[in-house]
SERO-4910 file (N, C-alpha, C, O; in steps of 0.05 Angstrom, whole numbers):
BEGIN
 pado doro    nc1    nc2    nc3   cac1   cac2   cac3    cc1    cc2    cc3    oc1    oc2    oc3
  Met    A  -1810    773    784  -1817    756    807  -1799    732    809  -1795    717    789
  Arg    A  -1786    727    832  -1768    705    835  -1781    684    853  -1795    689    872
  Phe    A  -1776    659    845  -1786    636    861  -1764    620    872  -1744    615    859
  Asp    A  -1766    613    898  -1747    597    911  -1756    568    909  -1779    561    914
  Leu    A  -1737    550    900  -1744    522    897  -1753    509    923  -1770    492    924
  Val    A  -1741    519    945  -1749    508    971  -1779    515    977  -1794    499    988
  Asp    A  -1787    540    969  -1815    548    973  -1833    530    956  -1854    522    966
  Leu    A  -1825    524    932  -1842    508    914  -1844    479    925  -1865    467    925
  Gln    A  -1821    468    934  -1822    441    946  -1839    440    971  -1854    421    975
  Leu    A  -1837    461    987  -1854    463   1011  -1883    464   1004  -1899    450   1016
  Phe    A  -1890    481    984  -1918    484    976  -1929    457    966  -1952    450    973
  Ile    A  -1913    442    951  -1922    416    942  -1927    397    965  -1948    383    966
  Ala    A  -1909    397    985  -1912    380   1008  -1937    388   1025  -1951    370   1034
  Val    A  -1942    414   1028  -1965    423   1043  -1991    415   1028  -2010    406   1040
  Ala    A  -1991    419   1002  -2015    413    986  -2021    384    986  -2044    376    988
  Glu    A  -2001    367    984  -2005    338    983  -2013    327   1010  -2028    307   1011
  Ser    A  -2003    338   1032  -2009    328   1058  -2034    342   1070  -2044    334   1091
  Arg    A  -2043    364   1057  -2066    380   1066  -2061    390   1094  -2080    393   1110
  Ser    A  -2036    397   1100  -2030    407   1127  -2003    422   1126  -1984    411   1115
  Ile    A  -2002    446   1137  -1977    461   1138  -1958    447   1157  -1934    446   1151
  Thr    A  -1968    436   1179  -1951    422   1198  -1937    398   1185  -1913    395   1186
  Arg    A  -1954    380   1172  -1942    356   1160  -1925    364   1135  -1905    351   1130
  Gly    A  -1933    385   1121  -1917    394   1099  -1890    404   1108  -1870    398   1094
  Ala    A  -1889    418   1130  -1864    428   1141  -1846    404   1149  -1821    405   1144
  Gln    A  -1857    383   1160  -1842    360   1168  -1830    346   1143  -1807    338   1143
  Arg    A  -1846    343   1122  -1837    331   1097  -1814    347   1085  -1796    336   1073
  Ala    A  -1816    374   1087  -1796    391   1075  -1773    397   1094  -1754    411   1087
  His    A  -1774    385   1118  -1752    388   1138  -1748    417   1146  -1726    427   1147
  Leu    A  -1771    430   1150  -1770    458   1159  -1785    461   1185  -1804    445   1191
  Ala    A  -1778    481   1201  -1793    487   1225  -1820    498   1217  -1823    511   1196
  Leu    A  -1840    493   1234  -1867    502   1228  -1869    532   1223  -1882    541   1204
  Ala    A  -1856    547   1240  -1857    576   1238  -1845    585   1211  -1855    603   1198
  Ser    A  -1822    573   1204  -1809    580   1179  -1827    572   1155  -1829    587   1135
  Ala    A  -1839    549   1156  -1856    540   1135  -1880    558   1131  -1887    566   1109
  Ser    A  -1892    566   1153  -1916    583   1152  -1908    610   1140  -1923    622   1124
  Ala    A  -1885    621   1148  -1875    646   1138  -1870    644   1108  -1876    663   1093
  Arg    A  -1859    622   1099  -1853    619   1070  -1879    618   1054  -1880    630   1033
  Ile    A  -1899    604   1064  -1925    603   1049  -1937    630   1048  -1947    638   1027
  Lys    A  -1937    645   1070  -1948    672   1070  -1932    690   1051  -1943    708   1038
  Gly    A  -1905    686   1050  -1889    701   1031  -1896    695   1002  -1896    714    986
  Leu    A  -1902    670    996  -1911    663    969  -1937    677    962  -1939    688    940
  Glu    A  -1955    677    980  -1981    689    976  -1978    719    972  -1991    731    955
  Ala    A  -1960    732    988  -1955    760    985  -1942    767    958  -1949    787    945
  Ala    A  -1923    750    950  -1909    755    925  -1928    752    901  -1926    767    881
  Leu    A  -1946    733    903  -1965    728    881  -1990    746    882  -2004    750    862
  Gly    A  -1995    757    906  -2018    774    909  -2044    760    909  -2065    771    901
  Val    A  -2044    735    918  -2068    719    917  -2066    697    939  -2045    687    945
  Ala    A  -2090    690    951  -2090    669    971  -2087    642    957  -2100    636    937
  Leu    A  -2070    626    969  -2065    599    958  -2078    577    974  -2084    556    964
  Leu    A  -2083    583   1000  -2095    563   1018  -2118    574   1033  -2119    598   1040
  Asn    A  -2138    557   1038  -2159    563   1057  -2153    547   1082  -2153    523   1081
  Arg    A  -2148    561   1104  -2139    548   1129  -2163    543   1146  -2180    561   1151
  Gly    A  -2165    518   1157  -2187    511   1175  -2177    494   1198  -2153    488   1199
  Arg    A  -2195    487   1216  -2187    471   1239  -2178    443   1231  -2161    432   1245
  Arg    A  -2188    433   1210  -2181    405   1201  -2159    405   1180  -2154    384   1168
  Gly    A  -2146    427   1176  -2124    428   1157  -2129    450   1136  -2142    470   1142
  Ile    A  -2117    447   1113  -2119    467   1092  -2132    455   1067  -2132    431   1063
  Glu    A  -2144    473   1051  -2154    466   1025  -2142    486   1005  -2139    510   1011
  Leu    A  -2136    477    981  -2124    495    961  -2146    512    949  -2168    502    943
  Thr    A  -2140    537    944  -2157    554    928  -2153    547    898  -2135    531    892
  Ala    A  -2168    559    881  -2164    555    852  -2136    563    844  -2123    550    828
  Ala    A  -2127    586    855  -2099    594    850  -2079    574    860  -2059    570    848
  Gly    A  -2085    563    884  -2067    543    895  -2065    518    878  -2043    507    875
  Glu    A  -2088    509    867  -2088    486    849  -2071    492    825  -2056    474    816
  Ser    A  -2073    516    814  -2057    523    791  -2027    524    797  -2011    513    782
  Leu    A  -2020    535    820  -1992    536    828  -1981    508    833  -1959    503    826
  Leu    A  -1998    490    845  -1989    463    850  -1980    449    824  -1960    436    823
  Glu    A  -1996    452    803  -1990    440    777  -1964    451    766  -1947    436    757
  His    A  -1961    477    767  -1936    490    756  -1912    482    774  -1890    478    763
  Ala    A  -1916    482    800  -1894    475    818  -1884    447    813  -1860    442    813
  Arg    A  -1902    428    809  -1894    400    804  -1878    399    778  -1858    384    776
  Thr    A  -1887    414    758  -1873    413    732  -1844    425    735  -1825    413    725
  Ile    A  -1842    447    750  -1816    460    754  -1797    441    769  -1774    437    761
  Ile    A  -1806    430    791  -1789    412    807  -1782    387    792  -1759    378    793
  His    A  -1801    377    777  -1795    353    760  -1774    360    740  -1755    344    736
  Asn    A  -1776    383    726  -1756    390    706  -1728    395    718  -1708    388    706
  Val    A  -1728    407    742  -1702    411    756  -1689    384    763  -1665    381    759
  Asp    A  -1705    365    773  -1695    339    779  -1684    325    754  -1664    312    755
  Ala    A  -1699    328    732  -1691    316    707  -1664    328    697  -1647    314    688
  Met    A  -1662    354    700  -1637    368    693  -1614    358    709  -1593    352    699
  Arg    A  -1618    356    735  -1597    346    753  -1589    317    745  -1565    311    744
  Gly    A  -1609    301    739  -1603    273    731  -1587    271    706  -1568    256    704
  Asp    A  -1595    287    686  -1581    287    660  -1552    296    664  -1534    283    654
  Leu    A  -1548    318    678  -1521    328    682  -1504    310    699  -1480    308    695
  Ala    A  -1516    298    719  -1501    279    736  -1491    256    720  -1469    245    724
  Ala    A  -1508    247    701  -1500    224    684  -1476    231    668  -1458    215    665
  Tyr    A  -1476    255    656  -1453    264    641  -1428    267    658  -1406    259    650
  Ala    A  -1432    278    682  -1409    283    700  -1396    257    709  -1372    255    712
  Ser    A  -1413    237    715  -1402    212    726  -1395    191    705  -1382    171    711
  Gly    A  -1404    196    681  -1399    177    660  -1417    153    659  -1413    135    643
  Ile    A  -1438    153    676  -1457    131    676  -1478    135    655  -1480    157    644
  Arg    A  -1492    114    649  -1513    116    628  -1537    131    638  -1544    130    662
  Ala    A  -1550    144    619  -1576    157    625  -1597    136    626  -1594    114    615
  Ser    A  -1620    142    639  -1641    123    642  -1668    136    636  -1673    159    644
  Val    A  -1686    122    622  -1713    131    616  -1732    112    630  -1731     88    627
  His    A  -1751    124    645  -1772    108    659  -1797    110    642  -1809    131    639
  Leu    A  -1806     87    632  -1829     85    615  -1850     68    627  -1845     45    634
  Leu    A  -1875     78    630  -1897     62    641  -1913     51    617  -1918     66    598
  Ala    A  -1919     26    617  -1933     13    595  -1954     -6    605  -1951    -19    626
  Asn    A  -1976     -8    590  -1997    -28    597  -1988    -56    589  -1967    -59    575
  Thr    A  -2003    -76    596  -1995   -104    591  -1989   -110    562  -1969   -122    555
  Ser    A  -2008   -103    545  -2006   -109    516  -1981    -95    504  -1966   -107    489
  Gly    A  -1977    -70    512  -1954    -55    502  -1928    -68    510  -1910    -71    494
  Leu    A  -1927    -76    535  -1903    -88    546  -1897   -115    534  -1874   -122    529
  Ala    A  -1918   -131    528  -1914   -158    519  -1912   -161    488  -1897   -177    478
  Glu    A  -1928   -144    474  -1931   -149    445  -1921   -126    427  -1911   -132    405
  His    A  -1923   -101    436  -1918    -79    418  -1891    -65    421  -1881    -54    401
  Leu    A  -1880    -65    445  -1856    -49    450  -1830    -64    447  -1810    -51    438
  Pro    A  -1828    -89    453  -1801   -102    454  -1784    -98    429  -1760    -92    432
  Lys    A  -1795   -102    405  -1779    -99    381  -1768    -71    378  -1745    -67    372
  Ala    A  -1786    -51    381  -1777    -23    378  -1757    -15    400  -1738     -1    394
  Leu    A  -1761    -25    424  -1742    -18    446  -1715    -31    441  -1694    -20    447
  Ala    A  -1715    -56    430  -1690    -70    425  -1673    -54    405  -1649    -52    408
  Val    A  -1686    -44    384  -1672    -28    364  -1661     -2    376  -1638      5    371
  Phe    A  -1678     11    393  -1669     36    406  -1645     31    424  -1625     46    423
  Leu    A  -1646     10    440  -1624      5    458  -1598     -3    443  -1576      3    452
  Arg    A  -1601    -16    421  -1578    -23    405  -1565      2    393  -1541      4    391
  Glu    A  -1582     21    385  -1572     46    373  -1563     66    393  -1548     85    386
  His    A  -1571     63    418  -1563     82    440  -1552     67    464  -1565     64    484
  Pro    A  -1527     58    462  -1515     43    484  -1511     59    509  -1506     47    530
  Asp    A  -1514     85    508  -1511    102    532  -1537    107    547  -1537    122    566
  Ile    A  -1559     95    537  -1585     99    550  -1597     72    558  -1598     53    543
  Asn    A  -1606     71    583  -1621     48    593  -1651     55    594  -1658     79    597
  Val    A  -1668     36    590  -1697     40    591  -1709     21    612  -1706     -3    611
  Asp    A  -1722     34    632  -1735     19    654  -1765     19    649  -1778     40    652
  Val    A  -1777     -4    641  -1805     -5    634  -1820    -18    657  -1813    -39    667
  Glu    A  -1841     -4    666  -1857    -13    688  -1886    -17    679  -1897      0    666
  Glu    A  -1897    -40    685  -1925    -46    677  -1945    -33    695  -1944    -35    719
  Arg    A  -1964    -19    683  -1986     -6    697  -2011     -7    680  -2010    -11    656
  Glu    A  -2034     -5    693  -2059     -2    678  -2060     26    665  -2048     44    676
  Ser    A  -2074     28    643  -2074     54    628  -2083     77    645  -2071     99    643
  Thr    A  -2104     74    661  -2113     96    678  -2092    104    699  -2090    128    705
  Asp    A  -2077     85    709  -2056     91    728  -2033    105    715  -2020    123    727
  Ile    A  -2027     98    690  -2007    112    675  -2014    141    671  -1997    159    675
  Ala    A  -2039    146    664  -2048    174    660  -2046    190    686  -2037    213    686
  Ala    A  -2054    177    708  -2052    191    734  -2023    197    742  -2018    219    752
  Ala    A  -2005    178    737  -1977    182    744  -1965    205    727  -1949    221    738
  Ile    A  -1971    207    702  -1961    228    685  -1973    255    693  -1960    275    694
  Ala    A  -1999    255    700  -2013    280    707  -2001    292    732  -2000    316    735
  Thr    A  -1992    275    751  -1981    286    776  -1951    290    775  -1939    298    794
  Gly    A  -1939    284    752  -1910    287    749  -1894    264    760  -1869    266    762
  Ala    A  -1907    242    768  -1893    219    778  -1878    203    757  -1861    186    762
  Ala    A  -1886    207    731  -1873    194    709  -1872    213    685  -1888    231    683
  Asp    A  -1852    208    668  -1849    225    644  -1865    215    621  -1878    231    607
  Leu    A  -1863    189    616  -1871    178    590  -1889    154    594  -1884    138    612
  Gly    A  -1909    151    578  -1927    128    580  -1934    115    554  -1933    128    533
  Phe    A  -1942     90    555  -1952     75    532  -1979     63    541  -1979     44    556
  Ala    A  -2001     75    532  -2027     69    544  -2049     69    524  -2046     79    502
  Ala    A  -2072     58    532  -2096     59    515  -2105     89    513  -2108    102    533
  Glu    A  -2110     98    489  -2115    126    484  -2141    135    499  -2142    158    508
  His    A  -2160    118    502  -2185    126    515  -2182    134    544  -2198    148    556
  Ala    A  -2159    125    556  -2155    131    585  -2140    157    589  -2136    166    612
  Leu    A  -2132    171    567  -2115    194    570  -2132    220    569  -2151    222    554
  Pro    A  -2125    239    587  -2140    265    586  -2133    281    561  -2112    276    548
  Asp    A  -2151    299    554  -2148    314    529  -2123    331    528  -2112    336    507
  Asn    A  -2113    340    552  -2090    358    551  -2063    344    549  -2042    357    548
  Phe    A  -2063    317    547  -2038    303    543  -2030    304    514  -2047    302    496
  Glu    A  -2004    306    509  -1994    303    482  -1991    273    477  -1983    258    495
  Arg    A  -1998    264    453  -1995    235    447  -1994    231    417  -2001    248    401
  Phe    A  -1985    207    409  -1987    199    382  -1993    169    381  -1983    154    398
  Leu    A  -2009    161    362  -2017    133    360  -1993    115    352  -1979    121    333
  Phe    A  -1989     94    368  -1967     76    362  -1978     50    348  -1966     41    329
  Ser    A  -2000     40    357  -2011     16    345  -2040     12    355  -2048     25    374
  Glu    A  -2054     -6    342  -2081    -14    351  -2079    -40    366  -2062    -57    359
  Asp    A  -2096    -44    386  -2094    -67    403  -2122    -78    408  -2135    -72    428
  Arg    A  -2131    -95    389  -2157   -108    392  -2154   -132    410  -2136   -148    407
  Leu    A  -2172   -135    429  -2173   -158    446  -2191   -179    433  -2213   -173    424
  Met    A  -2181   -204    432  -2195   -226    419  -2202   -248    438  -2187   -252    458
  Leu    A  -2223   -262    433  -2229   -286    448  -2215   -309    435  -2216   -313    410
  Val    A  -2201   -325    451  -2186   -348    441  -2200   -373    452  -2205   -376    476
  Val    A  -2207   -392    434  -2221   -417    441  -2207   -440    428  -2192   -437    409
  Ala    A  -2212   -464    439  -2202   -488    427  -2214   -492    399  -2238   -486    395
  Arg    A  -2199   -501    380  -2208   -503    352  -2233   -520    350  -2250   -515    332
  Arg    A  -2237   -539    367  -2260   -557    366  -2278   -552    391  -2293   -570    398
  Gly    A  -2275   -529    403  -2291   -523    427  -2319   -513    421  -2328   -513    398
  Glu    A  -2332   -503    442  -2360   -495    441  -2365   -472    421  -2385   -473    407
  Phe    A  -2346   -453    420  -2351   -430    403  -2336   -432    376  -2336   -412    360
  Ala    A  -2324   -454    370  -2310   -458    345  -2328   -452    321  -2351   -461    321
  Gly    A  -2318   -437    302  -2334   -430    279  -2347   -402    281  -2356   -391    261
  Arg    A  -2348   -391    305  -2359   -364    308  -2338   -343    299  -2314   -347    303
  Arg    A  -2348   -322    286  -2330   -301    278  -2330   -277    298  -2310   -263    302
  Gln    A  -2354   -272    310  -2357   -250    329  -2373   -260    352  -2388   -280    351
  Ile    A  -2370   -246    375  -2385   -254    399  -2388   -230    417  -2370   -212    418
  Asp    A  -2410   -228    432  -2414   -208    453  -2403   -220    479  -2407   -244    485
  Phe    A  -2389   -204    494  -2376   -214    518  -2397   -225    538  -2391   -243    554
  Gln    A  -2422   -214    536  -2443   -223    554  -2448   -253    551  -2457   -266    570
  Glu    A  -2443   -264    527  -2448   -292    522  -2429   -310    537  -2433   -334    538
  Leu    A  -2408   -299    549  -2388   -315    561  -2392   -319    591  -2374   -330    605
  Ala    A  -2415   -310    601  -2420   -313    629  -2419   -342    638  -2428   -360    624
  Glu    A  -2406   -346    661  -2404   -373    674  -2387   -392    658  -2387   -416    665
  Arg    A  -2372   -383    639  -2353   -401    625  -2327   -403    640  -2320   -385    656
  Asp    A  -2312   -424    636  -2286   -427    648  -2265   -411    632  -2264   -413    607
  Phe    A  -2249   -395    646  -2229   -378    633  -2201   -387    641  -2196   -398    662
  Val    A  -2182   -381    623  -2154   -381    630  -2145   -352    627  -2150   -339    606
  Gly    A  -2133   -341    647  -2127   -312    646  -2100   -305    657  -2084   -322    665
  Leu    A  -2095   -279    657  -2071   -268    668  -2073   -266    699  -2095   -268    709
  Thr    A  -2051   -263    712  -2052   -260    741  -2065   -233    748  -2066   -215    732
  Asn    A  -2076   -231    772  -2091   -207    780  -2074   -182    780  -2084   -160    779
  Ser    A  -2047   -185    782  -2029   -162    784  -2025   -149    757  -2014   -127    756
  Thr    A  -2033   -161    735  -2028   -150    708  -2049   -129    701  -2073   -132    708
  Ala    A  -2040   -108    688  -2058    -86    681  -2081    -95    662  -2103    -86    665
  Leu    A  -2074   -112    643  -2095   -121    624  -2117   -137    638  -2140   -134    632
  Gln    A  -2109   -154    657  -2129   -169    672  -2148   -151    688  -2172   -157    690
  Val    A  -2137   -130    699  -2153   -110    713  -2173    -98    694  -2197    -94    701
  His    A  -2164    -91    670  -2181    -78    649  -2204    -97    642  -2227    -89    641
  Ile    A  -2198   -122    637  -2218   -142    629  -2238   -146    652  -2262   -147    647
  Ser    A  -2228   -149    676  -2245   -155    699  -2264   -132    704  -2288   -137    712
  Lys    A  -2255   -107    701  -2273    -84    706  -2296    -85    687  -2319    -81    695
  His    A  -2291    -90    661  -2313    -90    641  -2331   -114    645  -2355   -112    640
  Ala    A  -2320   -136    653  -2336   -160    658  -2356   -154    681  -2379   -161    680
  Ala    A  -2345   -141    702  -2362   -135    725  -2385   -116    718  -2407   -119    727
  Arg    A  -2379    -96    700  -2400    -78    691  -2422    -92    676  -2445    -84    677
  Leu    A  -2415   -113    662  -2435   -129    647  -2448   -150    664  -2467   -163    654
  Gly    A  -2439   -154    688  -2450   -175    705  -2440   -202    697  -2452   -223    704
  Val    A  -2417   -203    683  -2405   -229    675  -2386   -238    696  -2367   -224    704
  Arg    A  -2390   -262    706  -2372   -274    726  -2349   -288    712  -2353   -306    696
  Leu    A  -2324   -279    718  -2301   -292    707  -2292   -314    725  -2282   -309    747
  Arg    A  -2295   -339    716  -2287   -362    732  -2261   -374    721  -2262   -386    699
  Phe    A  -2240   -371    735  -2214   -378    724  -2205   -406    733  -2206   -413    757
  Arg    A  -2197   -422    713  -2185   -448    719  -2155   -446    723  -2143   -461    738
  Ala    A  -2143   -426    710  -2115   -422    713  -2108   -393    708  -2121   -379    692
  Arg    A  -2087   -383    721  -2077   -355    717  -2047   -357    711  -2032   -370    726
  Leu    A  -2039   -344    690  -2010   -345    682  -2002   -317    674  -2019   -299    671
  Arg    A  -1976   -313    670  -1966   -286    663  -1957   -285    633  -1946   -264    625
  Asp    A  -1961   -306    618  -1951   -307    591  -1973   -314    571  -1988   -334    576
  Phe    A  -1976   -299    550  -1998   -304    531  -1995   -331    517  -2015   -345    511
  Asp    A  -1970   -339    511  -1966   -365    498  -1975   -388    516  -1987   -407    507
  Ala    A  -1969   -386    542  -1977   -406    561  -2008   -407    563  -2019   -429    565
  Ile    A  -2020   -384    563  -2049   -382    564  -2062   -396    540  -2080   -412    543
  Cys    A  -2051   -390    516  -2062   -402    492  -2058   -433    492  -2074   -447    481
  Gln    A  -2036   -442    503  -2031   -471    505  -2052   -484    523  -2062   -506    516
  Met    A  -2060   -471    544  -2081   -481    562  -2108   -482    547  -2123   -501    549
  Val    A  -2113   -461    531  -2138   -460    516  -2138   -483    495  -2158   -497    492
  Ala    A  -2116   -487    482  -2114   -508    462  -2119   -536    474  -2129   -554    461
  Ala    A  -2112   -539    500  -2116   -564    514  -2144   -567    525  -2151   -588    537
  Gly    A  -2161   -547    520  -2189   -549    529  -2194   -541    557  -2216   -547    568
  Val    A  -2175   -528    570  -2178   -520    598  -2199   -498    601  -2214   -498    620
  Gly    A  -2200   -479    582  -2219   -457    583  -2216   -439    559  -2201   -445    541
  Ile    A  -2229   -416    560  -2226   -396    539  -2210   -372    551  -2206   -371    575
  Ala    A  -2201   -354    533  -2184   -332    543  -2188   -307    526  -2197   -309    503
  Val    A  -2182   -284    537  -2182   -259    523  -2153   -249    522  -2140   -244    543
  Val    A  -2142   -247    498  -2114   -238    494  -2113   -218    472  -2131   -216    455
  Pro    A  -2091   -203    470  -2087   -184    448  -2086   -199    421  -2077   -221    419
  Glu    A  -2096   -186    400  -2098   -198    374  -2071   -207    364  -2069   -229    352
  Ala    A  -2050   -191    369  -2023   -199    359  -2014   -225    371  -2003   -242    357
  Ala    A  -2019   -229    397  -2012   -254    410  -2029   -277    401  -2019   -299    397
  Ala    A  -2055   -271    397  -2074   -292    388  -2066   -303    361  -2066   -327    356
  Lys    A  -2060   -284    342  -2053   -293    315  -2027   -308    315  -2024   -327    300
  Arg    A  -2008   -299    331  -1982   -313    332  -1985   -341    342  -1974   -360    331
  Cys    A  -2000   -345    363  -2004   -371    375  -2021   -389    357  -2017   -414    357
  Ala    A  -2040   -377    343  -2057   -393    325  -2041   -407    303  -2051   -426    291
  Gln    A  -2018   -397    297  -2001   -409    276  -1989   -435    284  -1982   -452    267
  Ser    A  -1987   -440    310  -1974   -464    319  -1991   -481    339  -1982   -502    348
  Met    A  -2015   -471    345  -2032   -485    365  -2060   -489    353  -2069   -473    337
  Pro    A  -2074   -510    362  -2101   -515    352  -2122   -497    367  -2138   -507    382
  Ile    A  -2120   -471    361  -2139   -452    373  -2152   -435    351  -2141   -433    329
  Ala    A  -2174   -423    358  -2188   -405    339  -2192   -378    353  -2194   -377    377
  Thr    A  -2192   -357    338  -2196   -330    349  -2223   -319    340  -2232   -323    317
  Ile    A  -2236   -305    359  -2263   -294    354  -2263   -264    361  -2253   -257    383
  Lys    A  -2273   -247    344  -2275   -219    350  -2295   -213    372  -2318   -224    371
  Ile    A  -2288   -198    392  -2306   -189    413  -2319   -163    404  -2305   -143    398
  Arg    A  -2346   -163    403  -2360   -139    392  -2359   -115    410  -2361    -92    401
  Asp    A  -2356   -119    436  -2357    -97    456  -2336    -76    449  -2314    -83    442
  Ser    A  -2344    -51    452  -2326    -29    444  -2301    -28    461  -2280    -20    451
  Trp    A  -2302    -36    486  -2278    -35    503  -2256    -54    494  -2233    -52    502
  Ala    A  -2263    -73    476  -2243    -92    466  -2226    -80    443  -2206    -92    435
  Asn    A  -2235    -58    433  -2220    -45    411  -2205    -21    422  -2218      0    429
  Arg    A  -2179    -23    424  -2164     -1    437  -2142      9    418  -2131     -6    402
  Lys    A  -2137     35    420  -2114     47    406  -2093     53    427  -2099     66    448
  Leu    A  -2069     45    422  -2047     49    441  -2030     73    432  -2023     75    409
  Ala    A  -2024     90    451  -2010    115    445  -1987    119    463  -1987    111    486
  Ile    A  -1966    132    452  -1944    142    468  -1953    170    478  -1962    186    463
  Cys    A  -1950    175    504  -1961    200    515  -1942    212    536  -1926    199    548
  Ala    A  -1946    238    539  -1932    254    559  -1948    279    564  -1966    286    548
  Arg    A  -1942    293    585  -1956    319    589  -1948    338    566  -1966    349    553
  Thr    A  -1923    340    561  -1912    354    538  -1886    341    530  -1869    336    547
  Phe    A  -1883    334    505  -1859    321    495  -1835    340    497  -1812    330    501
  Asn    A  -1839    366    493  -1816    384    492  -1802    387    519  -1778    394    519
  Thr    A  -1816    382    541  -1804    386    567  -1791    360    578  -1780    360    600
  Leu    A  -1791    338    562  -1779    313    571  -1749    316    572  -1737    332    557
  Pro    A  -1735    301    589  -1706    300    589  -1697    290    562  -1711    276    548
  Arg    A  -1672    297    555  -1662    291    528  -1663    261    521  -1672    254    499
  Pro    A  -1655    242    539  -1658    214    532  -1686    205    526  -1691    189    508
  Ala    A  -1706    216    542  -1734    209    537  -1743    220    510  -1758    207    496
  Lys    A  -1734    244    503  -1740    256    476  -1730    238    454  -1743    234    434
  Gln    A  -1706    227    458  -1694    210    438  -1711    184    434  -1715    175    412
  Leu    A  -1720    173    457  -1737    150    456  -1764    156    442  -1774    140    426
  Val    A  -1775    179    448  -1800    187    436  -1797    189    405  -1814    179    391
  Glu    A  -1776    201    396  -1772    204    367  -1768    177    354  -1777    172    332
  His    A  -1754    159    368  -1751    132    357  -1778    118    355  -1784    105    334
  Leu    A  -1794    120    376  -1820    106    376  -1839    119    356  -1855    105    344
  Arg    A  -1837    145    352  -1853    158    332  -1847    147    304  -1866    142    288
  Lys    A  -1822    142    298  -1814    131    272  -1823    102    270  -1830     92    248
  Ala    A  -1823     88    292  -1829     59    292  -1860     54    292  -1869     32    287
  Ala    A  -1875     75    298  -1904     72    300  -1916     63    274  -1907     70    252
  Arg    A  -1937     46    276  -1949     36    251  -1979     40    253  -1994     32    234
***
């Protein structure tokens, strides 16, 4: 059985737009040609891929399966072209890595710096996303590699633990909670907070769990840097939730205290993940192996 890449790209476009007409437009094909190609796919496979109705199309179970495989095939072909084009033109290869806030700020920089120094022919483009968004991007083939909280990853993802990321409450050393070793997040209702900007993945994570507990987060200031946040806390502006690594580092030079948050969502394991590591482009595989060795 032979598959035409144009057919697979068309099928992806039709499936994502839920319309043969709109799919044909996205694939730059005439409607009649697109319809014939879809019917040809169904005939070749011997199974219906679409349920056609007045309001558009719906994928059958077989169609859902083909969509997943088609995305993987097209993604791999694009990766192959990218790798070979880099060799042909002499430009550097590039790896696109999605990472959550803690990973980007506290856990990855040192390991990435070593990798980039050892591989001058590879660039790494790191984009900050929330862990659930990272999982969704990898599942749909929109991204190759992720650094995310393990609890957000589906079971079928390959992954390995890179580090643990406990979220801690940071308070002024002589503030209201000074002397406490542990605390329930529920106790922090109506307190003044210093936090990250709304666009950061970690702040989205914290805000979601606060909302579930009915805790109102009242922010006096929002910043993008953990050190700046801890300086505000030290000055008595408010309290903050930051990764343990950042909290311990700042506590060495600032008059702040750290308190363990008892809630389970504050204890996270961070993992390097992909749908399958073996199918990654060669530069991404090299980064994965480096990070596997650097994992602690």
